[in-house]
C-alpha positions in Angstrom: 0.0 0.0 0.0 1.4 3.5 -1.0 0.4 7.2 -1.0 1.3 9.5 -4.0 0.9 13.2 -4.1 0.1 14.5 -7.7 0.9 18.1 -6.9 -2.6 19.5 -7.1 -3.6 18.6 -3.6 -4.7 15.2 -4.9 -3.7 12.1 -3.3 -3.4 8.8 -5.0 -4.0 5.9 -2.8 -2.8 2.6 -4.1 -3.5 -0.7 -2.4 -1.9 -3.9 -3.4 -3.5 -7.2 -2.5 -1.9 -10.5 -3.1 -3.8 -13.7 -3.0 -2.8 -17.1 -4.2 0.3 -15.7 -5.8 -1.6 -13.0 -7.9 -1.5 -9.3 -7.2 -3.6 -6.4 -8.2 -3.4 -2.7 -7.8 -6.2 -0.3 -7.1 -5.7 3.4 -7.1 -8.1 5.9 -5.6 -7.9 9.6 -5.7 -8.7 11.8 -2.7 -8.7 15.4 -1.7 -6.5 16.8 1.1 -8.7 18.3 3.9 -5.9 18.9 6.3 -6.3 16.6 9.3 -7.8 13.4 8.1 -8.7 10.0 9.6 -8.5 6.7 8.0 -11.6 4.6 7.5 -10.7 1.0 7.3 -14.0 -0.1 5.8 -13.9 2.2 2.7 -10.2 2.3 2.1 -10.0 6.1 2.2 -9.6 9.0 4.8 -12.8 10.8 5.9 -13.2 14.3 7.2 -16.7 13.6 8.3 -15.7 11.0 10.9 -13.2 13.4 12.4 -15.8 16.2 12.7 -18.3 13.8 14.5 -15.7 12.9 17.0 -14.8 16.5 17.8 -18.5 17.3 18.2 -18.9 14.6 20.9 -16.0 15.8 22.8 -17.3 19.3 22.8 -20.7 18.3 24.2 -19.2 16.2 27.0 -16.9 19.1 28.0 -19.9 21.5 28.1 -21.9 19.0 30.3 -19.0 18.7 32.8 -18.7 22.5 33.1 -22.4 22.8 33.8 -22.2 20.1 36.6 -19.3 21.8 38.2 -21.2 25.1 38.3 -24.3 23.5 39.9 -22.1 21.7 42.5 -20.3 25.0 43.4 -23.7 26.8 43.8 -25.0 24.0 46.1 -21.8 24.1 48.2 -22.0 27.8 48.7 -25.7 27.5 49.7 -24.9 24.9 52.4 -22.0 27.0 53.7 -24.2 30.0 53.9 -26.9 28.0 55.9 -24.3 26.7 58.3 -22.8 30.2 59.0 -26.2 31.6 59.5 -27.1 28.8 62.0 -23.9 29.3 63.9 -24.5 33.0 64.2 -28.0 32.5 65.5 -26.8 29.9 68.2 -24.1 32.3 69.3 -26.6 35.2 69.7 -29.0 33.0 71.7 -26.3 31.7 74.0 -25.1 35.2 74.6 -28.5 36.4 75.6 -29.1 33.4 77.9 -25.6 33.9 79.5 -26.4 37.6 80.2 -29.8 36.7 81.6 -28.3 34.0 84.0 -25.5 36.4 85.0 -28.0 39.1 85.8 -30.2 36.7 87.9 -27.1 35.4 89.8 -26.0 38.9 90.6 -29.5 39.8 91.9 -29.5 36.6 94.1 -26.0 37.4 95.4 -26.9 41.0 96.2 -30.0 39.8 98.1 -27.8 37.6 100.3 -25.3 40.3 100.9 -22.6 38.2 99.4 -19.9 39.2 96.9 -20.2 38.1 93.4 -17.1 37.1 91.4 -17.9 37.6 87.7 -14.5 36.3 86.7 -15.2 32.8 88.0 -15.3 30.5 84.9 -18.1 28.3 86.2 -20.9 29.2 88.7 -22.8 26.5 90.7 -26.5 27.3 90.9 -28.0 25.9 94.1 -30.9 23.7 93.9 -34.3 25.3 94.4 -35.0 23.1 97.4 -31.8 24.1 99.1 -32.7 27.8 98.6 -36.1 27.2 100.1 -34.5 25.5 103.2 -32.2 28.4 103.7 -35.1 30.8 103.4 -36.9 28.9 106.1 -33.8 28.8 108.3 -33.5 32.6 107.9 -37.1 32.9 109.0 -36.6 30.7 112.2 -37.2 32.5 115.4 -34.9 31.3 118.3 -36.6 29.8 121.3 -36.1 31.8 124.5 -34.5 29.9 127.4 -34.4 26.5 125.5 -34.1 23.3 127.4 -30.9 21.1 127.0 -29.2 18.0 128.3 -26.4 17.9 130.9 -23.5 15.4 130.7 -22.8 14.0 134.1 -19.5 12.1 134.6 -19.7 9.6 137.4 -16.4 8.5 139.0 -15.9 5.0 140.3 -15.8 6.2 143.9 -19.2 7.9 143.4 -20.9 4.6 142.3 -23.0 3.2 145.1 -22.0 -0.4 145.9 -24.7 -3.0 145.7 -24.7 -6.0 148.1 -26.9 -9.1 148.1 -28.6 -10.6 151.2 -25.4 -12.3 152.2 -23.6 -9.0 152.3 -21.4 -9.8 149.2 -20.8 -7.1 146.7 -22.7 -7.5 143.4 -20.5 -6.6 140.4 -21.3 -4.9 137.1 -20.2 -6.7 134.0 -17.2 -4.5 133.4 -16.0 -5.3 137.0 -16.6 -9.0 136.4 -14.4 -8.8 133.3 -11.7 -6.9 135.0 -11.6 -9.5 137.9 -11.8 -12.7 135.9 -10.2 -12.0 132.5 -6.6 -12.4 133.7 -7.5 -16.0 134.7 -8.9 -17.0 131.3 -6.6 -18.5 128.8 -6.7 -19.6 125.1 -5.6 -23.1 124.2 -4.5 -24.6 120.9 -4.5 -28.4 120.4 -2.1 -29.5 117.6 -2.8 -32.9 116.2 -0.6 -34.7 113.7 -2.4 -37.6 112.0 -0.9 -39.3 108.9 1.6 -36.5 108.4 -1.3 -34.0 108.4 -1.5 -31.2 111.0 -4.8 -30.1 112.5 -5.2 -27.3 115.1 -8.2 -26.9 117.4 -9.0 -24.0 119.6 -10.5 -23.8 123.0 -10.4 -21.9 126.3 -9.5 -22.6 129.9 -9.5 -21.2 133.4 -6.5 -20.9 135.8 -7.3 -22.4 139.2 -3.8 -22.3 140.9 -1.1 -19.7 140.9 1.5 -22.2 139.8 -0.1 -22.9 136.4 -2.8 -25.6 136.7 -5.6 -25.0 134.2 -9.1 -26.5 134.0 -10.7 -27.1 130.5 -12.9 -29.5 128.6 -11.6 -32.9 127.7 -12.6 -32.6 124.1 -10.4 -29.5 123.9 -7.2 -31.5 124.6 -8.3 -34.9 123.3 -5.6 -36.7 121.1 -3.2 -33.8 121.3 0.3 -33.9 119.9 1.1 -30.5 121.4 -0.8 -28.1 123.7 -0.1 -24.4 123.8 -1.6 -21.9 126.3 -2.0 -18.2 125.6 -2.5 -15.8 128.6 -4.3 -12.5 128.5 -1.1 -10.6 128.4 -0.1 -12.3 125.2 2.5 -14.7 126.6 2.4 -18.3 125.6 3.5 -21.6 127.2 3.7 -25.2 126.3 1.4 -27.3 128.4 1.3 -30.9 129.6 -1.8 -33.0 130.3 -2.2 -34.0 134.0 -5.5 -35.9 133.8 -8.7 -36.2 131.8 -12.2 -37.6 132.1 -14.1 -38.0 128.9 -17.4 -38.9 130.7 -17.5 -35.6 132.5 -15.7 -33.8 129.6 -13.1 -32.3 131.9 -9.3 -32.2 131.8 -6.4 -30.6 133.7 -3.3 -29.2 132.0 -0.2 -27.6 133.5 2.1 -24.8 132.3 5.4 -23.6 133.8 4.2 -20.4 135.3 4.3 -18.7 138.7 2.5 -15.8 140.2 -0.6 -16.4 138.0 -4.0 -15.2 139.1 -6.3 -18.1 139.9 -10.1 -17.6 139.5 -12.5 -18.0 142.4 -15.1 -20.7 142.2 -18.7 -20.2 143.5 -21.4 -22.5 144.7 -23.5 -23.6 141.7 -26.2 -25.1 144.1 -27.1 -21.5 145.1 -27.9 -20.4 141.6 -31.3 -19.1 140.7 -33.0 -19.0 137.3 -32.8 -15.4 136.0 -29.5 -14.5 137.6 -26.8 -12.8 135.6 -24.4 -15.1 133.7 -21.2 -14.0 131.9 -19.1 -16.1 129.6 -15.5 -15.3 128.6 -13.4 -17.2 126.0 -11.9 -17.4 122.6 -14.7 -18.1 120.1 -13.6 -19.0 116.5 -10.0 -18.0 116.8 -7.3 -16.6 119.1 -7.8 -13.3 117.5 -11.0 -13.1 119.4 -9.5 -14.2 122.8 -11.2 -12.5 125.7 -14.6 -12.2 124.1 -17.2 -11.5 126.7 -20.9 -12.4 126.3 -23.7 -12.1 128.9 -27.1 -13.5 129.6 -29.0 -15.2 132.4 -29.2 -18.5 134.1 -32.0 -20.0 131.9 -32.5 -23.3 133.7 -30.8 -25.7 136.2 -30.1 -29.4 136.3 -30.8 -30.0 132.6 -30.0 -33.6 131.8 -28.4 -33.4 128.4 -27.1 -36.3 126.3 -23.7 -35.3 124.9 -23.1 -37.9 122.3 -24.6 -41.0 120.5 -23.1 -43.3 123.2 -25.8 -42.1 125.6 -23.4 -40.1 127.8 -25.4 -37.6 129.8 -24.6 -34.8 132.3 -26.7 -32.5 134.4 -25.9 -29.0 133.2 -26.6 -25.3 133.7 -28.5 -23.8 130.8 -27.8 -20.2 129.8 -28.5 -17.8 127.0 -25.0 -16.2 127.2 -23.5 -16.8 123.7 -21.2 -19.8 123.7 -19.5 -20.7 120.4 -16.8 -23.1 119.2 -13.7 -21.9 120.9 -15.6 -21.0 124.1 -15.4 -24.6 125.3 -13.5 -24.9 128.5 -14.0 -21.3 129.4 -15.8 -20.1 132.6 -19.4 -19.2 133.2 -19.4 -16.5 135.9 -22.0 -15.3 138.3 -22.8 -11.7 139.5 -20.0 -11.9 142.2 -17.3 -12.7 139.7 -17.1 -16.3 140.6 -16.8 -19.3 138.3 -19.9 -21.3 138.6 -19.5 -23.5 135.5 -17.3 -24.6 132.6 -18.9 -23.9 129.2 -19.1 -27.2 127.3 -21.9 -27.4 124.7 -24.7 -25.6 122.9 -27.7 -26.6 120.9 -26.4 -25.9 117.4 -29.4 -26.2 115.1 -30.2 -23.4 112.7 -33.7 -23.0 114.2 -32.4 -22.5 117.8 -30.5 -19.6 119.4 -29.3 -19.0 122.9 -29.5 -22.6 124.3 -26.1 -23.2 125.8 -24.8 -25.4 128.7 -22.1 -25.4 131.3 -20.9 -28.0 133.8 -21.8 -26.9 137.3 -18.9 -26.0 139.6 -20.2 -28.3 142.3 -19.9 -31.3 139.9 -16.4 -30.1 138.8 -14.8 -30.1 142.3 -14.7 -33.9 143.1 -13.6 -34.6 139.5 -10.7 -32.2 139.9 -9.7 -33.8 143.2 -9.7 -37.3 141.6 -7.8 -36.1 138.5 -5.1 -34.4 140.6 -4.8 -37.5 142.9 -5.2 -40.4 140.5 -5.1 -39.0 137.0 -8.6 -40.3 136.4 -12.0 -40.3 138.1 -12.7 -43.1 140.6 -16.1 -42.1 141.9 -18.3 -43.5 139.1 -20.3 -46.6 140.1 -19.7 -49.7 138.0 -20.8 -53.3 137.9 -17.5 -54.5 136.4 -18.7 -55.8 133.0 -18.6 -54.9 129.4 -21.2 -56.1 127.0 -23.4 -55.5 123.9 -27.1 -55.2 123.4 -29.3 -58.0 122.1 -32.5 -56.6 120.6 -35.5 -58.4 119.2 -33.8 -58.8 115.8 -30.6 -60.4 117.2 -32.7 -62.5 119.6 -34.7 -63.9 116.6 -31.6 -64.5 114.4 -29.5 -66.2 117.1 -32.5 -67.7 119.0 -31.5 -66.1 122.3 -33.4 -63.9 124.8 -33.5 -60.2 124.6 -31.0 -58.6 127.0 -27.3 -57.7 127.4 -24.6 -60.2 126.3 -21.6 -60.0 128.7 -18.3 -59.6 126.8 -15.9 -59.4 129.7 -15.9 -59.4 133.5 -13.6 -57.6 135.9 -12.3 -60.1 138.4 -12.1 -57.5 141.1 -15.7 -56.4 140.6 -18.9 -57.3 142.4 -20.2 -58.8 139.1 -17.4 -61.4 139.3 -18.2 -62.1 142.9 -21.8 -62.5 142.0 -20.9 -65.3 139.5 -21.4 -63.4 136.2 -19.4 -64.9 133.4 -18.5 -63.9 129.8 -21.3 -64.8 127.3 -23.9 -64.7 130.0 -27.1 -62.8 129.0 -28.6 -60.4 131.5 -32.3 -60.2 130.8 -33.6 -58.5 134.0 -32.2 -55.8 136.3 -34.1 -54.2 139.3 -37.2 -55.9 137.9 -36.9 -54.2 134.5 -36.3 -56.0 131.2 -33.2 -55.1 129.4 -32.9 -54.6 125.7 -30.2 -51.9 125.3 -26.9 -51.3 127.0 -25.4 -47.8 126.9 -21.6 -48.1 126.5 -19.5 -45.1 127.6 -16.5 -44.2 125.4 -14.5 -43.7 128.6 
């Protein structure tokens, strides 16, 4: 394909095509219109196609210019609205601020108080507070108003009270001052299978050289006993004697000049009298805790465990909690009239606590100090087991008590009782159950 200029602004266009080895030439004349574009379909350059293209470009340019103008107008409108709104808000806030400032000045002037306009923020009091102050300003003072007098009573001015026997009756603070130095805390450390358990209880000093009375269950199965005095000093203690049936024990510390408690006569107690308990409930951190109540009942026969062990105890509503065990129950004279031992610990009961009477304690202490155990309990000299109706039917034996062993020094041995005998009747009463003490 070639282009030839003939000199008269005529262009010759020659196209050569070759097919199957043959060639041919075609020549076409055209007119020069300046800028031309080639039309592949017709084989010549066309001015018309160029003009059409330029026309489309011009239209698109005009449309884009119109869109830009519209957008600029809208943007200016929005900015104008925003500026007008900001101006209006500023004017309103200014008016409100001036109004509030004026009101606050008036309020301050009425109260004869200085007003500081330079303060950046002012706290406006609540309407109710203002009303209260207005009412207070309107209050008329009472002439010669009554008042109260505080009277300080010194110990020497307190009138002493004496009972019919002529003994001084103490107030609870005086009881605490008198007895607290004799009350101790006790820890029982038990080591079982390489595991250490620590129990807490209380006790009462009854001799100046360090003998202490407490409950047997406080010191039971101890590997180590430690005693804590009121002044914070502590001592290792040894067990002197114990009696599980009475739940009493005596321990000893290496101490001298200690203050022993005074014991009173529990047989003279009356229901309704003052009762004070001192001990270490829950932990040694609470050592010396004092609670008070009354003597609620006397000679209560209470079963202490499933073995049937029973004691006649004093009932009180003075609070006794775990850790109080072994501590004293004290009367209005500051005397120990019982050792706190047990309470009724059901969720539906409160204030039902018990103490071992002092008159029961004395002979037990005497036996423990003399023999290391209590000798005064009556025995028949046998051990045995119960045969109820079920056992009697299975083994085809009478209902009663089967003798397991006989003490050769006992009256039972002298009476001819032997092992495997069955006791069916005692004091004309049929036997069907034997209560066996754990002691």
